[in-house]
C-alpha positions in Angstrom: 7.9 -123.6 -115.9 5.5 -121.0 -114.1 8.2 -121.0 -111.4 6.0 -118.4 -109.4 3.5 -120.9 -108.0 6.0 -123.2 -107.0 7.9 -120.6 -104.8 7.7 -121.2 -101.0 6.1 -117.7 -100.7 3.2 -118.9 -102.9 2.6 -121.9 -100.9 2.2 -120.4 -97.4 -1.6 -120.5 -96.9 -2.3 -123.6 -94.6 -6.0 -123.5 -95.4 -5.0 -124.6 -98.9 -1.6 -126.2 -98.8 -0.3 -129.0 -96.6 3.2 -130.7 -96.1 2.8 -134.1 -97.7 6.2 -135.5 -96.6 9.7 -135.2 -98.3 9.7 -138.9 -99.4 7.4 -140.6 -101.8 4.1 -142.1 -100.4 0.9 -143.5 -101.3 -1.9 -141.6 -103.4 -3.6 -138.9 -101.0 -7.4 -139.5 -101.0 -9.3 -136.4 -100.3 -13.0 -137.7 -100.5 -15.7 -137.8 -103.0 -15.4 -136.0 -106.3 -18.1 -133.5 -105.7 -18.5 -129.9 -104.8 -20.3 -130.3 -101.4 -17.4 -130.4 -99.4 -15.9 -127.4 -101.0 -12.2 -127.0 -102.1 -9.5 -129.7 -101.2 -6.1 -129.1 -99.8 -3.1 -129.7 -102.0 0.4 -130.9 -101.4 3.4 -128.4 -101.3 6.3 -128.8 -103.5 9.7 -127.6 -102.8 11.7 -126.3 -105.7 14.9 -127.3 -104.1 13.9 -131.0 -104.7 14.9 -130.1 -108.2 18.7 -129.6 -107.2 20.9 -128.1 -109.9 17.7 -127.6 -112.2 15.5 -125.6 -109.5 16.4 -122.3 -111.0 17.2 -121.2 -107.4 21.0 -120.8 -108.0 21.2 -121.0 -111.9 18.3 -119.0 -113.4 19.8 -120.3 -116.8 18.7 -123.9 -115.9 22.2 -125.3 -117.0 21.9 -124.0 -120.5 24.8 -121.3 -120.1 27.2 -124.1 -119.3 25.9 -126.5 -122.1 24.4 -128.8 -119.5 20.7 -128.2 -120.0 17.8 -129.0 -117.6 14.2 -129.8 -118.6 11.4 -130.0 -116.2 8.9 -132.7 -116.7 5.5 -132.8 -115.3 2.4 -135.1 -116.1 -1.0 -133.6 -117.5 -3.7 -133.1 -115.1 -6.1 -135.9 -115.5 -9.1 -135.7 -113.2 -9.0 -138.8 -110.9 -6.0 -140.2 -112.4 -3.9 -142.5 -109.8 -0.6 -143.7 -111.6 0.1 -147.4 -111.1 3.8 -147.8 -110.8 5.6 -151.2 -112.0 5.1 -153.6 -109.2 8.9 -154.3 -108.9 12.2 -153.6 -110.4 12.3 -156.9 -111.9 9.6 -156.0 -114.6 10.9 -156.2 -118.0 9.7 -152.7 -118.8 11.3 -150.9 -115.7 14.4 -149.1 -116.3 17.1 -151.0 -114.3 19.3 -148.1 -113.8 17.0 -146.5 -111.1 16.2 -147.3 -107.6 12.8 -148.7 -106.9 10.1 -147.3 -104.8 6.5 -148.5 -105.0 5.2 -144.9 -104.3 7.1 -143.4 -107.5 5.9 -143.3 -111.0 9.4 -143.6 -112.7 10.6 -141.7 -115.5 13.6 -142.5 -117.8 15.2 -140.4 -120.6 17.5 -141.9 -123.2 18.5 -141.3 -126.9 15.5 -141.7 -129.1 17.1 -143.2 -132.0 20.2 -145.7 -132.1 22.5 -143.0 -133.5 21.6 -140.7 -130.4 22.1 -143.4 -127.5 26.0 -142.8 -127.5 25.7 -139.1 -127.7 23.4 -138.4 -124.8 26.1 -139.0 -122.1 25.5 -138.6 -118.5 21.8 -137.7 -117.3 21.0 -136.6 -113.7 17.4 -136.7 -112.3 16.3 -134.5 -109.5 13.0 -135.2 -107.8 11.4 -135.6 -104.4 13.7 -137.9 -102.3 16.0 -138.5 -104.9 13.9 -140.6 -107.0 13.5 -140.5 -110.9 9.7 -140.0 -110.9 6.4 -138.6 -109.9 5.5 -139.3 -106.1 2.2 -140.7 -105.7 0.8 -138.6 -102.8 0.0 -135.8 -105.4 -2.6 -138.0 -106.8 -5.5 -138.0 -107.6 -6.1 -134.7 -109.1 -9.7 -133.4 -108.2 -10.1 -130.7 -110.8 -9.9 -126.9 -111.2 -13.1 -126.3 -108.9 -11.9 -128.6 -106.2 -8.2 -127.9 -106.1 -7.6 -124.5 -107.9 -4.1 -124.1 -106.6 -3.0 -127.9 -107.3 0.6 -128.2 -107.9 1.8 -131.0 -110.1 5.0 -132.8 -109.1 8.0 -132.1 -111.0 11.0 -133.9 -112.0 14.0 -132.1 -113.3 16.4 -133.9 -115.9 19.8 -132.5 -116.5 22.2 -133.5 -119.6 25.6 -133.1 -118.3 27.8 -134.3 -121.1 26.0 -134.2 -124.5 27.9 -134.5 -127.8 28.6 -131.1 -128.9 27.5 -129.5 -132.3 25.2 -132.4 -133.0 21.3 -132.4 -133.0 20.3 -135.3 -130.6 16.8 -136.5 -129.9 15.8 -137.5 -126.5 12.8 -139.7 -125.4 11.5 -139.3 -121.9 9.0 -142.0 -120.8 6.9 -142.5 -117.6 6.6 -146.3 -116.7 3.3 -147.2 -115.3 0.9 -150.1 -115.4 -2.0 -148.0 -116.3 -0.3 -145.9 -118.9 -0.7 -147.1 -122.6 1.9 -146.6 -125.3 0.6 -146.2 -128.7 1.9 -145.3 -132.1 -1.2 -143.6 -132.8 -0.8 -141.4 -129.8 3.0 -141.3 -129.7 3.0 -138.7 -126.8 0.9 -140.6 -124.1 3.2 -141.4 -121.4 6.2 -140.0 -123.4 7.7 -137.1 -125.2 10.8 -136.3 -127.1 12.9 -133.2 -127.6 15.6 -132.3 -129.8 18.7 -130.5 -128.1 22.0 -129.3 -129.6 24.8 -127.9 -127.6 27.1 -125.5 -129.6 30.8 -125.7 -128.7 
């Protein structure tokens, strides 16, 4: 992660950055997608929202202790407004998470059946304590209109992985306008292999 641009000191200019709250809210419209109005403001993002995985108190991001963190962000897509599931009763929605209509939820699990029991406890750190991406950071207006845009981040920490075993973990964003296809296996999801040595 390019932590430098997420430091508070890099987000001081009030002509570029604005506070968009500390709890998830609706998408923040900033006008038409043209250059006539010039650059648009962007939301600040506070690293301390990432808790144990912020890098502020542990520059190893948990790796030294065998409790690794991964930092997740969505690719920048011009004009994309994520549509979270409508409510927690949807079949595809991870029921282990607290619901917020202004969060695109993410869940990480063991990818294969043999991985599921080896993952152990997973902790999520994001804005307001929610497991996903707050909508006020969308839509993205592009490099010319938002050159200092900060994608919202979500940190995931694996605190009790089975030792000395390679584990495949899949993380998936749940959204009504995110398609999942075996042809593009990384659309809306990704997987990582992690092994913690004893």
